[in-house]
C-alpha positions in Angstrom: 24.8 -50.0 81.0 22.1 -50.7 83.9 18.6 -50.3 83.4 16.2 -48.3 85.6 13.9 -51.5 86.2 11.6 -50.3 88.7 11.0 -46.6 89.4 7.4 -47.0 91.0 7.3 -43.8 93.0 9.0 -40.6 92.0 6.2 -38.3 92.0 5.6 -35.6 94.9 3.1 -36.8 97.4 -0.3 -35.6 98.4 -0.2 -34.6 102.0 -3.8 -35.1 102.4 -4.1 -37.7 105.9 -6.4 -40.6 105.0 -8.5 -42.1 107.8 -10.3 -45.2 108.0 -14.3 -45.1 108.6 -14.2 -47.5 111.0 -11.3 -47.1 113.5 -9.4 -50.5 113.8 -9.8 -52.1 117.0 -7.1 -54.2 118.6 -7.1 -57.8 117.2 -11.0 -57.8 116.6 -11.4 -56.0 113.4 -9.4 -56.3 110.0 -7.8 -52.9 108.1 -10.2 -51.8 105.4 -7.8 -50.0 103.2 -9.9 -49.1 100.9 -12.5 -47.3 102.8 -11.3 -44.0 103.7 -12.5 -40.7 104.2 -11.2 -37.0 105.5 -13.4 -36.6 108.4 -13.5 -37.9 111.9 -14.6 -41.5 112.6 -18.3 -41.7 113.4 -18.4 -41.3 117.1 -22.0 -43.1 116.9 -20.4 -46.2 115.9 -17.0 -46.1 117.6 -18.0 -48.3 120.4 -19.7 -51.1 118.7 -17.6 -53.3 121.0 -17.7 -51.8 124.3 -14.8 -53.6 125.4 -11.9 -52.7 122.6 -9.3 -50.4 123.3 -8.2 -47.5 120.9 -4.9 -48.2 120.2 -2.8 -45.7 117.7 0.9 -46.4 116.5 3.2 -43.2 115.9 6.3 -43.6 113.7 8.4 -41.3 111.3 9.0 -42.8 107.9 11.8 -45.1 107.6 13.0 -47.6 110.4 11.1 -46.4 113.1 7.7 -47.0 110.9 9.0 -50.5 109.8 9.4 -51.7 113.7 5.7 -50.0 114.5 4.4 -52.0 111.5 6.2 -55.4 113.0 4.7 -55.0 116.2 1.3 -54.1 114.7 1.6 -57.5 112.9 3.0 -59.3 116.3 -0.2 -58.0 118.0 -2.8 -59.1 115.5 -3.8 -55.6 115.2 -5.4 -53.5 112.4 -4.8 -50.3 114.0 -4.1 -46.9 112.7 -0.6 -45.8 111.7 0.4 -42.2 112.4 3.5 -41.1 110.3 5.0 -38.5 107.9 3.8 -38.2 104.4 6.0 -40.1 102.4 5.5 -43.3 104.3 2.5 -44.0 102.0 5.1 -45.0 99.2 6.0 -48.0 101.5 2.8 -48.9 102.7 0.1 -47.7 99.7 -3.5 -48.7 100.6 -2.7 -49.4 104.6 -4.4 -47.8 107.6 -2.4 -44.7 107.6 -2.8 -41.0 108.8 0.0 -38.7 108.0 1.3 -35.7 109.5 3.9 -32.9 107.7 7.6 -33.9 108.1 9.4 -31.3 110.1 11.8 -29.1 107.6 11.3 -25.9 108.6 9.2 -23.2 110.6 5.9 -23.6 108.6 6.2 -27.4 108.5 6.5 -27.5 112.5 3.4 -25.4 112.6 1.5 -27.3 110.2 2.6 -30.3 111.9 1.6 -29.0 115.1 -1.8 -28.1 114.2 -2.6 -31.2 112.2 -1.7 -33.5 114.9 -4.0 -31.5 117.5 -7.0 -32.1 114.8 -5.8 -35.8 114.5 -5.4 -36.4 117.9 -9.3 -35.0 118.6 -10.3 -36.9 115.4 -8.8 -40.4 117.1 -8.9 -40.1 120.8 -6.7 -42.7 121.3 -6.9 -44.6 124.6 -3.1 -45.6 123.9 -0.6 -44.7 121.8 2.6 -46.6 121.1 5.5 -44.8 119.3 8.9 -45.5 118.2 9.9 -42.1 117.5 10.8 -39.7 116.1 10.3 -36.0 116.2 8.0 -35.9 113.2 5.2 -37.7 115.5 6.2 -36.0 119.0 3.2 -33.3 118.6 0.8 -36.0 118.2 2.3 -38.1 121.1 1.8 -34.6 123.1 -1.2 -34.1 122.1 -2.5 -37.7 122.8 -1.5 -37.4 125.8 -2.9 -34.3 127.2 -6.4 -35.4 126.0 -6.1 -38.4 128.5 -4.1 -41.2 125.8 -1.6 -43.7 127.8 1.8 -43.1 125.8 4.1 -46.1 125.6 7.4 -45.1 124.2 9.6 -47.8 122.3 13.3 -46.4 121.9 14.2 -47.6 118.2 16.4 -51.0 117.8 19.2 -48.4 116.5 19.5 -47.2 120.0 22.1 -49.5 121.9 23.9 -47.0 124.3 22.4 -43.6 123.7 18.7 -42.6 124.1 17.1 -40.3 121.3 16.2 -37.0 121.7 12.8 -37.9 121.0 12.9 -40.2 124.1 14.6 -37.9 126.1 12.1 -35.2 125.6 9.0 -37.2 126.0 10.1 -39.8 128.9 8.6 -37.7 131.5 5.0 -38.3 129.8 5.7 -41.4 129.2 3.5 -44.0 131.4 6.0 -46.9 130.1 9.2 -47.1 128.5 10.7 -50.0 126.3 14.6 -50.3 125.4 15.6 -53.0 122.8 19.1 -53.3 124.3 20.6 -53.9 127.8 23.3 -51.1 127.5 20.4 -48.2 126.9 18.4 -49.9 129.9 21.3 -48.9 132.1 21.1 -45.2 130.9 17.3 -45.6 131.2 16.7 -46.8 134.8 12.7 -46.1 134.4 12.5 -48.4 131.4 11.9 -52.2 130.6 14.5 -54.2 128.8 12.8 -56.2 126.0 13.8 -58.6 123.3 14.6 -56.7 120.0 11.3 -56.4 117.9 13.3 -58.4 115.4 13.8 -62.4 115.8 17.6 -62.2 114.7 19.1 -65.4 113.1 22.6 -66.2 112.6 23.4 -65.5 109.0 23.8 -68.4 106.4 25.8 -67.7 103.4 25.1 -69.2 100.2 27.1 -68.8 97.0 26.4 -64.9 95.4 23.9 -64.8 92.8 21.9 -61.9 93.8 23.0 -59.2 95.6 20.7 -56.5 97.0 22.2 -53.0 98.3 20.1 -50.5 100.2 20.2 -46.8 100.6 16.9 -46.7 102.7 14.5 -43.9 102.9 16.6 -40.8 104.0 15.5 -37.9 101.7 19.2 -37.3 100.8 20.3 -40.8 99.8 23.9 -42.1 99.8 25.6 -41.4 97.0 28.9 -42.6 98.3 27.4 -46.4 99.0 26.4 -46.6 95.2 29.5 -45.3 94.3 31.5 -47.8 96.4 29.4 -50.6 95.0 30.0 -49.6 91.5 33.8 -49.3 92.1 34.0 -52.6 93.9 32.6 -54.3 90.7 32.6 -57.0 89.8 31.7 -58.4 92.9 33.3 -61.8 94.1 31.5 -64.8 92.4 30.2 -61.7 89.9 26.3 -62.0 91.1 23.4 -59.8 89.8 23.6 -56.6 91.7 20.4 -54.8 92.3 20.5 -51.3 94.2 17.5 -49.4 96.1 19.0 -45.8 95.5 16.1 -43.8 97.3 16.4 -39.9 97.1 20.1 -40.4 95.9 21.3 -38.4 93.3 23.9 -41.2 91.7 22.4 -43.9 89.8 24.9 -47.2 89.7 26.3 -47.7 86.0 27.0 -51.7 87.0 23.9 -52.8 88.4 20.6 -52.4 87.8 18.4 -49.9 90.4 15.0 -48.6 91.7 14.2 -46.1 94.0 11.5 -47.2 95.9 9.0 -50.0 96.3 5.9 -50.8 98.7 7.4 -52.7 101.8 6.3 -56.1 100.8 8.1 -55.8 97.5 11.1 -54.8 99.0 10.9 -57.5 102.0 10.6 -59.9 98.6 13.6 -58.5 97.3 15.7 -59.4 100.8 14.5 -62.8 100.6 15.5 -63.4 97.4 18.8 -61.9 98.0 22.2 -63.7 98.8 23.9 -60.8 100.6 22.5 -57.3 101.8 24.7 -54.2 101.3 23.2 -51.5 103.3 23.2 -48.1 105.2 23.0 -48.8 109.0 19.2 -48.7 108.6 17.2 -50.6 111.6 14.8 -52.0 109.3 16.7 -53.3 106.7 19.4 -54.8 108.9 16.4 -56.2 111.2 14.6 -57.9 108.0 17.7 -59.2 106.9 18.9 -61.0 109.6 15.3 -62.5 110.6 15.8 -64.3 107.1 19.3 -65.2 108.1 20.9 -63.0 105.4 24.9 -61.9 105.3 24.5 -58.4 105.8 27.6 -55.7 105.2 26.9 -52.2 106.7 28.2 -49.2 105.4 27.4 -46.5 108.0 26.5 -43.0 107.0 28.9 -40.3 107.7 27.7 -37.0 109.7 27.2 -35.5 106.4 25.0 -38.0 104.9 22.2 -37.7 107.5 19.4 -35.6 107.9 18.7 -37.4 111.2 20.6 -38.0 114.6 22.5 -41.2 114.6 25.7 -42.2 115.5 26.1 -45.8 113.5 25.9 -47.6 117.3 23.8 -50.5 115.7 26.2 -51.2 113.1 29.1 -50.9 115.5 27.4 -53.1 118.0 26.3 -56.0 115.7 29.4 -55.9 114.3 31.0 -56.4 117.4 28.9 -59.3 118.2 29.8 -60.7 114.7 26.3 -60.5 113.6 27.3 -58.2 110.6 30.3 -57.2 108.5 31.6 -53.4 108.4 32.8 -51.3 105.8 33.9 -47.8 105.3 35.4 -47.7 101.9 36.0 -49.9 98.5 38.8 -51.8 100.0 36.8 -52.8 103.3 33.8 -53.8 101.3 35.7 -56.2 98.9 37.5 -57.8 102.3 34.0 -57.8 104.0 32.3 -59.5 101.4 34.8 -62.2 101.2 34.4 -62.8 104.9 30.5 -63.0 105.3 31.0 -66.8 106.0 32.9 -66.3 109.0 29.8 -64.6 110.9 29.2 -66.5 113.7 27.0 -64.8 116.2 26.0 -65.8 119.7 21.9 -64.6 120.3 22.2 -63.6 123.9 19.0 -61.3 123.5 16.8 -61.3 127.0 13.5 -60.0 128.5 9.8 -60.0 127.6 8.9 -59.4 123.8 7.3 -55.9 123.1 4.6 -57.5 121.5 3.6 -59.1 125.5 4.2 -55.7 127.2 2.0 -53.8 124.8 -0.8 -56.2 125.1 -0.2 -56.3 129.1 -1.1 -52.1 128.9 -4.0 -52.7 126.6 -5.4 -55.4 128.9 -5.0 -53.3 132.1 -6.9 -50.4 130.3 -9.5 -52.8 129.1 -10.0 -54.0 132.4 -10.4 -50.2 134.0 -13.2 -49.9 131.3 -15.4 -52.8 132.6 -17.2 -51.5 135.6 -18.6 -48.3 133.4 -19.2 -50.9 130.7 -21.3 -53.3 132.7 -23.1 -50.4 134.2 -23.8 -48.9 130.6 -25.3 -52.4 129.8 -27.4 -52.6 132.8 -28.8 -49.4 132.0 -29.8 -50.0 128.5 
């Protein structure tokens, strides 16, 4: 019988938003995860460095947040990330401020009110958002008080723009998309390279297999059952499952529900094969590490968000990943992972360079005012 090796975060989350005492500044200031208050940052000290730009990231939990965190790292930024309450499971102690997840009318009202207060508290000059709807109110309120809004469509969106992008595009100062097919559908956008630096997968003998269902509240029982039914997998590897909110617990594999993002990345790096739902962050992180990936897309009944599996389908078409929908296809895809041989044809500037350009434009516009302030003092 498999054992529950790590079950690090099963308790409900406290919904209180934690804001750092010193508002993080682009590039120049490190995060201070141990210094948190519930009140607004000290307005008298927020301009200690007058040439800084107040940058905030906004992203819902899951792949959206993973991409936002990757961009923050690429920029060398310690900026606050506005996200949903459950995200502190993946990024404990990080510079995160939370808003309620949208589930019902009451949560929509709470989200709107909390987002307005948070926007007034942080007063960002630039908001960079990967979506989705949970952070839409924060983006809207920030825009209304003068912030520049940069929308980055998720890596998961290949051909169809998200509802989030369609709703907020008229307010955006800049829109970035990661696939040329989507650029054709969103003429006002800029085509950029994917947030993840994908590397062709390299096959090794299977000793460790990681199965991932992601952060969706409903989990993915079907994927876990498929792995149990397909076991023992080719080569009889050790199988570990991240099961999230799933009701089904594997009987032929070790499992855990959640881990902090850094520990989860470690699990990916140690695995010889990743079997995953069609989550952009897991797929992207795995391919950055040149790990063979087999994707089992979610069905409509297994979703609590809008998706049509176009990322998994497109990456399979380009032979970046294997694709499976049942036990037989899963066994076959595992055997064929050594045949994956993609061509990397991604073009365009990086997301980080585009956002850095917008930050520099904002900083430059502030220079005349800052010069006069310094001369008067």
